N, C-alpha and C positions, 0 to 999 in steps of 0.2 A: 401610307404605311404598306410595306411589302408583306408577303405571306410569312417570311422568316422573322419579321418584327412582331407578329401576332403572339400574344401570350398563349402558352399551352397549359391547359389544366392538367394537374397530375392525375394519374389513374387512381381509382379508389384503392385504399390500402387494405381493405377487407374483401379479398377476392378469393377465388378458388383456383389460383394459378398453378398450384401443385397437385390438384385433383384429390386432395385429402378430405376436403369438407363437402358435405352434401348441401344442397340448397337450403334444406331445413335447418341445418347447423348454422349456416351463414345468417339466416333470418333470426334464429335464437340469439346468436352473438350480437347482432345489430340491436335487437330489442333490449338485451341485457346491458349493452354499452349505453344506450339511451337512458335506461333506468338509473344506472350508476352515476351518470353525469348529473342527474337530478339530486343525487346525494353528495355532490361535490367531488366525485372521483374522476380521474382521467384514466383512460383505458388504452390497452394495446392488445391486439389479438396475436396469437401464435408466438409466444415468447419462449425461447429455449432457455432452460434452467441449467445450472451448473452440473446437474446429474444427467444432462442431455435429454431429459424429458421435455416435452413442449406443452406449456400451459395454453389452454384455448383462449382465455382472456385473463389478463393481469390488470389490476387496478391499483392506483395509488391515491390516497385521500389527502385532504388539505393538511392533516397533521402527520403525514408520512406513513399512515397505516397501509399495509399491502394485503390485498385480497387476490385469491386465485379462483376463477370460475371455470369449472369443468362442464363443457357442453355435452349433453347426451341427446342425440336426435332420434333414438329408437331404443327399444328394449334390447335388441341385438347389439347395438353399439355399447350399451351399458354392460351387458354380460361379457362381451368380447374384450373390453378394455378395462383391466383391473389395475392400471398404473396409478390411479388417482391418489392412493394413500401416500405415495412418494412426494406429492406436491406440498404436503403439510409442513415440511421443513423449510419452505420458501415463502410462507405467507403468515399473516396474523389470523386470517379467517379463510376457510375453504367452503365454497358453495358448489352445488350442482345447478345448472340452468337447463330447463327442459321446456318443451312445448306444452300448451294447456291440456292437450289430450294424453300426455304421458302418465302412466300409472305411478304416481308419486310414492306409493307404499313400498315399492321395491328399492327405493333409494335409501342409503344409510342414514340413520337418524342423527349421527354425530357430525353431519355436515349441514350447512345451510341449504336452503332451497329457494330458487328463483324460477318463476314461471314467466316465459317471455315468448313473444312473437315478433315479427319484423317491426312493429310499431312501438313497442315498449314492453314493460314487464312489471312484476311485483315480487317483493321478497315475502314468501309465505312462511319461511322459517329462518330465523337468524342463525348464523353460524357461531359455534363456540369460539371464543378467543383463545389463541395460544401465541402469545407475543414472541416476535422474533428477537434474538439477541442483537445488540447494537451493531456488531460487525457484519452479521448476515443482512440486517436491514440496509446498511450502507451498500453492501455488495448488490443487493436486489434493486435498490434505487439507481445505482450506477448502470446496472444491466438494462433497466427500463429506459433510462436516458440515452444510452448508447444505441440501443435497438431502435428507438424512435428517431433519433438523429440520423442513423444509417438509412432508415426507410424514407425519411423526408428528403435527404440528399439524393438518394437513388431516384425518387419521384421527380425531383427538380432537374436532375441531370441524368436521364436514362442511359446516355452513352458513356457516362463516366465509369471508371473501373474502381469499384469500391469493394472492399472485403467485408465479410460479416463481422459484427462486433467481436472483440476478444472475449475469451471465456473467463468471466470473473469468478 
């Protein structure tokens, strides 16, 4: 077997390639994604929504329910970024995920709360449900599928020329 025949493992899909995420945020996302997998959800980090906002973690459950998880790595991060209410139109439930040392009392009570570190997490407060309309659910499901397929194809063929998924 020659070196060009050797399989190449894809790079991890949860990285800080664009410099936007702190190491703490990456660790919170990782633990959150592990937690949600235990509940039967499949997750994708950094999903661009139709309003051009980017959800930190989007999850889809076995019955098609869609959750968005907003990662907050610090008090400053929470205070500086007030875009999170705009995510409600794109999910059935909205959560904040923070590190165990985060002061939870500053987070809005009308969103769920996940405490997570790099190894896992726990849902401390369930999020209120606000069901998506059928057309929006279909669009969000397609967005998740297209984004995931795009990333997988780019990881398998890094020299390929792929365009970002279309805006649903």
